[in-house]
C-alpha positions as CSV (number, residue, x, y, z in Angstrom):
1,M,0.0,0.0,0.0
2,F,2.8,2.4,0.8
3,G,4.4,1.8,-2.6
4,F,1.1,2.9,-4.3
5,I,0.9,6.0,-2.2
6,W,4.5,6.8,-2.9
7,F,4.0,6.2,-6.6
8,I,1.1,8.8,-6.6
9,I,3.1,11.3,-4.6
10,M,6.2,11.0,-6.9
11,G,4.0,11.1,-9.9
12,G,2.5,14.4,-8.8
13,I,6.0,15.8,-8.1
14,I,7.4,14.7,-11.4
15,G,4.4,16.0,-13.3
16,W,4.7,19.3,-11.5
17,V,8.4,19.6,-12.3
18,A,7.8,18.6,-15.9
19,S,5.0,21.2,-16.2
20,M,7.3,23.9,-14.8
21,V,10.0,23.0,-17.3
22,M,7.5,23.1,-20.2
23,N,5.7,26.3,-18.9
24,R,2.4,24.6,-18.5
25,D,2.1,24.9,-14.7
26,A,-0.6,27.6,-14.7
27,Q,-2.8,25.3,-16.9
28,M,-2.5,22.1,-14.9
29,G,-3.9,21.2,-11.5
30,Y,-2.9,18.5,-9.0
31,F,-4.8,15.8,-10.8
32,W,-3.2,16.5,-14.2
33,N,0.2,16.8,-12.6
34,I,-0.3,13.3,-11.2
35,V,-1.5,11.9,-14.5
36,V,1.4,13.4,-16.4
37,G,3.9,12.1,-13.9
38,V,2.4,8.6,-13.8
39,V,2.1,8.3,-17.6
40,G,5.5,9.9,-18.0
41,S,6.9,7.3,-15.7
42,F,5.5,4.5,-17.9
43,I,6.8,6.2,-21.0
44,G,10.2,7.0,-19.6
45,N,10.8,3.7,-17.9
46,S,9.7,1.9,-21.0
47,L,11.9,3.9,-23.4
48,F,15.0,4.4,-21.2
49,A,15.1,1.1,-19.2
50,F,17.8,-0.2,-21.4
51,I,19.9,3.0,-21.0
52,L,19.4,3.9,-17.4
53,G,18.6,0.5,-15.9
54,N,15.4,-0.8,-14.5
55,G,13.9,1.9,-12.2
56,T,10.5,2.7,-10.8
57,I,9.1,5.8,-9.1
58,G,7.2,3.7,-6.6
59,A,10.3,2.1,-5.1
60,W,11.4,2.6,-1.6
61,P,14.0,3.9,-1.1
62,P,13.5,6.1,-4.2
63,D,15.3,4.9,-7.3
64,I,17.1,7.9,-8.9
65,M,17.3,6.3,-12.3
66,G,13.5,5.7,-12.2
67,I,12.9,9.3,-11.2
68,I,15.1,10.6,-14.0
69,S,13.5,8.5,-16.7
70,A,10.0,9.4,-15.4
71,L,10.9,13.1,-15.6
72,I,12.2,12.7,-19.1
73,G,9.1,10.7,-20.1
74,A,6.8,13.4,-18.5
75,I,8.7,16.2,-20.3
76,A,8.4,14.3,-23.6
77,L,4.7,13.7,-23.0
78,L,4.1,17.5,-22.4
79,G,6.2,18.3,-25.5
80,V,3.9,16.1,-27.6
81,L,0.8,17.7,-26.0
82,N,2.3,21.2,-26.7
83,F,2.9,20.2,-30.3
84,F,-0.7,19.1,-30.9
85,Q,-2.3,21.9,-28.9
86,R,-0.1,24.9,-29.9
87,G,1.7,23.7,-33.0
88,K,5.1,24.0,-31.2
89,V,7.1,21.9,-28.8
90,S,9.0,24.6,-27.0
91,G,8.1,25.4,-23.4
């Protein structure tokens, strides 16, 4: 149970940091930060598992490689969303 709660908390933090990097923080609330962080975690850990190693954001103690790949995945997700909504990727 603690792993799931930690996963949600880290997903929210990662989504928030990614939204700050991509200048979307004013448009996103807590729920969407969590969604972006969790989906970014799946994207990042799927794409970068072979480069950074197997990591998860729900691990205790926190796995730094999982957090880095989740952040990269969340930023990539927001970049794709920016491209489709605004016609540009830049944040």
